[in-house]
N, C-alpha and C positions, 0 to 999 in steps of 0.2 A: 232663342233661335240658334242655328248652328254656329254662326260666327261668334256669338257671345259665349257659347259653350267652349269654342276653340280657345278664346282668350282666357277663359277660366282655367282650362286644362293647362295652358302654357304657364299661367300664373302660379299654379300649385306644383309646377315642375313635373307634370305627367308626361309620358311619352307622346300621347296624342289622343285623339277622340275619333269616333265615327258616328255618322247619323245615316241609318238605312231606312229609306222611304220605300215601304212595301208596295204601295199602289203604283208608283212609277219605277220601282226597282232601281232606284238611284242611291248610290252610296257616296256620301260626302265624308272625306277623311282629311285629317291634318297632314301637313307635309312630313312631319316627324314620324307619323305612323307609316306613311308610304315608304319612307327611307328604311324604317325598321323591318318591313316585310320584303324589302329589296325590289320595290317597283321601279321600273324604268320611267323616264320622264313622260313618255307617251302612253304608258299603261294606266288602266283604271283599276282601282282597288275594289274588286268584286268579291262576293262571298266565296265563289269558286276559287278565286286566286288565293284568298286567305287560307282556305282548306288545303290547297296544294302546297302551301308553305309549312303547314303544321307537321310536326314530326309524326311519322307513321304510327308510332306507339301511342300517341295521344289523339290521333285523328278521329277514330271512332267515338271516343269518349266526348270529344268536342262537338261533333255533329249531333250526337244524341242529346247532350245538354242544351245545345242551341234549339233543337226541335221542341224540347219540353218548354223552354222559355217562351218561344213564339206561340205555341199552341195553348199553353196553360197560363200565359201572362204572368209567369213567375220570374223574379230577378235571376239574371245569369251571372255567375261568379266562378271563375276557373283559372287555375295556373296550368300553362301548357308550354311545350317547347316549340320553337320555330327553327326549321332547318333551312338555312340559306343556300343558294346555289354553290357557294365556295366551300360548303361543308361546315361552316360555323353554326353553332347551336346557341340560341339565345332563349331566355325564359321570359314569358309575358304573363302578367296578371290582367285578365279581361273581366270587366264588370259592366253590366248593362241592364237596362229595363225596357220592357215593351209597353207601348202606349196604344190605346184604342179610342175610336170615336164614340159618339153618343149612342150609336147602334151596337157597340161592342166589337166592331171590326178592328183587328190589329192593323194599325196604320204605319207604325215605325218603331225602330229600335235605336236607342241612343246609348252609347257606351264609351267608357274611357279605358285606356290600356297603359300599364306601367311596364317598363323594362326592369325585371327583378333578377337579372342574371347574377349580379354581384351579391344580392341578398341570398339567392339560392346557394351560391358558392360558400358564403359565410355560414349558412345553415348546415351545409354539408360538412364544413370544417368543424363546426360546433358539435355536430352529431359524432364526428370522428373523435374529437377531443373528449366528449362525454363517454363514448365507448371505451376510449383508452383509460380514462380515470376509473370508470366502473369496473374495468377488468385489470386494474393495476395490481402489482404484487404486494402493495401495502394498503392498509386501511386509510381512507382519506376523509377528513372532516373539515368543514367550513363553519366558522362561528363568528358572531358579532361581538360588540362591546359588552353585551349582557351575558356572554358565555353560552348562549343558546345556539344549537346547531341549525344552520341554514341549508346544509347539504352534507350527505354521507354517501359513500359508495357501497357497492354490494359487499365487498370484503369487510367493511366496518360492521355491517349487519351480521355477517357470518361469524366474525371473531367475537362479538359480544352477545350474540344470541337474541338480538332484538329485530323487529321488523323496521323497515325504513320509516314508517309512520310513527312508530314508537320513539325512535331516536330523534326524529325531527321535532318531537314535543319535549325533548330533554335538553340538559345543559351539561357542560364539562364536569362540574362537581358530581353529577349523577354517575359518571363512569370512571372518574379519576380521583381516587382518595388522596392523592398528593396535591390536588388543587381544590381545596374547599372554597366556598363562595367568598369568604372574607379575604383571601389572598389573591383572588382572580384579578381585581383592579390593578394590583401591583404588577402582576404578570403581563397584563395588557399594556401597561405603560412601558414596561421593559421591552416588550416586543415592538412597540411603536418606535422606541429609541434605537434598538439594534437591528430591526427589520428582518433578521434571520437568526434562528437559533437551532442548535441540536442538543438534546439532553435526554436523560433516561427518566422514566416515570413508571406508573403502574395503571393498568386498566382493570375494571371490575365487570365481569360478565353478569348476565341476567340471573344466573343461578348462584351468584355470590363469589365465584372463583376469581381470585386476583392473580394477574400474571404481569411480568415485567415487559416494558416496551421501550423502544428507542424512537424518539419523536424528532422529526425535522419539520420546523414550522417557519412560515414566511408571513410577514405583515403586508397586506395588499390593499389598495384603494381601487374600487370599481364603481363607476356611476355615482361618484361622490359619497360612497358608503365604504366604511372601513371593515376589514375582515382579517381573520387569521386563517390561513390555509395550512393544515397540518397533516402530515403523513406519519402513521404509527406502524412500527414493525414489531411483531412478537419476537422477543429475544430470550424466550424461556430456554431453548436448547443451548444458546450461547452462554447464558448464565450458569447452566448446569456444567457446561464444558469448562467455564472459567473456574468454578468451584472445584471441579475435579483436578484441574491444572494446579490450583493453589495447594490442594492436598498433596499432589505428586511433588510439587516444588518443595513443600515443607518436608516431605519424606526424604527427598533427594538431599536437601540441606542437612537433615539430621544424619543421613548415611555418610555424606561427605565430611561433616564435622567428626563423626565417629572414625571414619577412615583416616582423616588427617591426624586425629589424636593417636590412633594406633601406630601410624607411620612415625610420628614424632617420638612416641614413647619407645617404639622398637629401636629406632635409630639411636636414641639416647641411651637406652639400656644396653644395646649391643656394643657400645663404645667402651663400656667398663671392662668386659673380658678382653677387648682388643688392647686396652692399656696394659692389662696384665701380661698378655702375650708379648707385647713390645718390650715391657719391662723385664720380664724373665728371659726373653731372648738376649737382651743386653747382658743380663747376669750370666747366662750360659756362655756367651762369647768371652766374658771376662774370666770365667772359670776355666774355659778351654785354653786360654792363653797362659794362665797360671800352670795348668797341667802340662802344657807344652814345655814351659820353662823347666819344670821339675824333671820331665823325661829327658830333656837335653843334658841334665846334670848326671844322669845315670849312664852306666856303661852297658849298652845293649848291642845285641848282634846286628849285623848289617841288614839281615832280612826283617828283623823286627823294626828297625829304624825306618826302612822303606815303607813298611806297612803302616806304621804310625803316621809317617809323613803324608801318605796318601789319604788316610782318614782325616787328618787335620786340614790339609790344604785343598783337598778335592771333595770328598764325600760330605764331610760335616760342613765345610764352608758353603758348598752348593745348597745343602738342606737349609742352613741358616739363612741363606740369601732368599730362598723361596718363601720361608716363613716371614721374613722381613717385608718382602715385596707384597705378599698376600695380605698381611695385616695393614700395610700402608694403603693398598688399593681398597680394601674394605672400609678403612677409615674415611677415605676420600668419597666413596659411594654413600656411606652413612651421612657424611656432612652434606652431600648433595641432596639426599632424601629429606634431611631436616630443613634445608633451604626451600625445597619444593613444598613441603608441608606447611611452612610458614607463609608462603605466598598467599594462601587463602585466608589467613587470619590477621595478617598485618593490615592495620587501618589505612585507607587510602584517602587522599585529599585531592579531589577533582577540581582543577582550575586551568585557565589558559597557561600553556607552558611555552616559553621561548626555546624553540628547538635548536637555534644556533648556540645558545648557552649549553644545552644538553650535549651537543656534539663537541663543542670546545672542551668541556670537562672530560669527555670520554677519550678524546685524542691525547689530552695531557696525561691521563692516567695510564694509557697504553703506549706512552712514548718509548719506553724501553723495548717492547716487542716490535714497535714500528722501526726503530733504529736497527735492532738486531737482525730483522728480516729484510731491511731496505724496502719498505713499502711506501708507495706513493698514494696518499689518501687525499681526495678532493671533495670539499663540502661547499655547495653554493652559498652565496651571501644572502639570498632572499628566501630562505626556507620558511614556508608558512607555519604558523603555530597551530597547536592542536589542544584539545581538552584531555587532561590526563593527570598523572601523579609524577612529579619531577623525578623522584628517586626510582620509581618503577620503570619509567621511560629510559632512564640512564641504564638500568639493568638490562632492559630489552636490547638496546642498540649496542651496549658493551658486549653482550653475548654474540651478536651478529657480526660485529667488526672483529672480535677476537677469533671467531670461526674463519672469517675471510683471511686473516693473517695466518692462522694455524694451518689452513689447508691451501696455502699458496703453491703454485706450480714450481718445481725445482729447476726447470729449464728456462724460465723467463722472469723478468722483473715483475714484482707484484704490484698490481694496481687495484685500488678500491675506490669506487665512486658512489657518493651519496646523492640521491635525487628526490624530487617531490613534485606532486601535482595535485590540484584540487578537483574533486569529483563530487559535485552537489554539496552535501553537508558533511562530507568526509575528506580527509587528506590521505593520499597514498605516498608513503615514503619507500624508497628503494635503496637497498644495499647491494651493489653489483661488484663482483670480483672476477679476475681472470685466472682463478686457481684451478685445482684439479677437477672440479665439478663433481657431480653426483650421478651415478648410473640411474637410468630410468626406473629400474626395478626397486630402487631404494627411496624414490621421491615420496611415496606414500607412507614411508616408515620413519622419516627423519624426525617426526614429532612424537614418536613412541618412546616410552621410558627406556633408558639405557641403550638406545640404538646409537651405534657409533657411525659417524660419517666415513671414517677410514676403517674398512674391514680388516686391514692388516694390523690394526692396533698399534701402530708406530707413534701415533700422536697421543699426548696426554689429554685426559678428559674422562668424564663420567657418563657421557651420553644423556646428560640432564639439561644442557643449555637450552635447546629448542623446546623441550616440554615445559620448562619454566617460562620461556617466552610466550608460548601459547596460553599458559595458565594466567599469566599477567594480563595478556590482551583480552582474555575472556572477562576479567574483572573490569577492564577499562572500556569495554564495549567495542573492542577492535577485532581485527583478524589478521592472519598471516598466510601467505601462499609462497611456494618456492618454484622457480623455474631454473633448470640447469641442463647443461650439455656436458657429458663426461669428457674431461680433458680440456675443455674450453673455459668453463667458469660457471658461476651461479649468481642468480638474482633473487633476493628475498623481498617480497612485496608486503608492506605492513600498512593496514588501513586503520585510521583512528578518527574519532569525531573532530570536526573542524572547529577551531576556536571562533 
């Protein structure tokens, strides 16, 4: 009876039930069903009322199915939307049967209804998720403990040349030569332990072509079943690019080694004639002094004496000075080139470096220049350490502090400040001075070979300090940048890996 059906419906957590007596046109419905359709307390739940609540897009389909059920005595089963007065849309699953008397007359319809709004939302989300996976940019595979595929997306089928049905009848060893059946159990256990992994492997197409892939896999448990969910990305182009890069890097290394050897050899060989020039210049000066002494002993006319005096003290002396200066300058440049060429070949020992110790040693070594130029240098006590080579780091910051002292401003006391800050996995050190600064036009050129910071050439130097700094930093995985305002000062920013 209706009351027993109501209790049964409530027991199995259904939304409600209805019992439609055709002969008396009476509809008996549970209170939950009335509430679902938005009945007021004094309203009756009639067929017309229900039809008025059904979403317009589902109404015709509902009425047609209801007529077929009543006229043909076939079960009625349908999902449809209910549109409530406040605009809320709910989903209902309606299932009913029509009964007839002994004469075959349809007497009543009994049905139960479930509110399936949440289920429909979940199904919609599932369809969206399925759509997203099917159209993902990577091939997707789900597999169980036996390595057999339980799901593959469309891109997996396209990348391997199999149909979905074919792949779902296969296992990982069929498409991945790096994972034969005998090592799969170990991989499964490793995945269960790590939960997530990223690694490179190979996939084999249906036509036998093997190509490299990068796989991102996760170990998941769903409905008490364990799976590996893996996404595979074709990295053929990346591998080709990596191989080309390796070839270019090797060629670059060979060219760099060759250039370094040429520079070193040239610098070394050119020093031999410079030694001769310097030596014979000294001999020539000695001979000229002896000649001058001999001429002084002879009785010469006044005009001849004046001419000889001019040649010795002005013309010849000036020429000798140019020769001496030129040979000394070239020797200095060649020494610098040899030091620059050696930067790339000297072995380095990367380790955490105490930067306070580095700066203490530099300041001690430059103490004469500091005292001579009356320079105030400040170094904080809490300098962060970096990863590098102690000797090379000393060379870097010695060059920078030496430049700060060398190019101090003549009209004010020289100040040099050392600073540092941590930026993620790097440390940024700064060397700031209040010297003559650098004109903006020269900022991009200061790291070029032989470029002098002082265009007037009044300062000693080879124009190799900053190129050597950059070369060393390249080897240490660091970088350098300069900020400067002409007439006000300069700041050099040096970034190095954090210890």
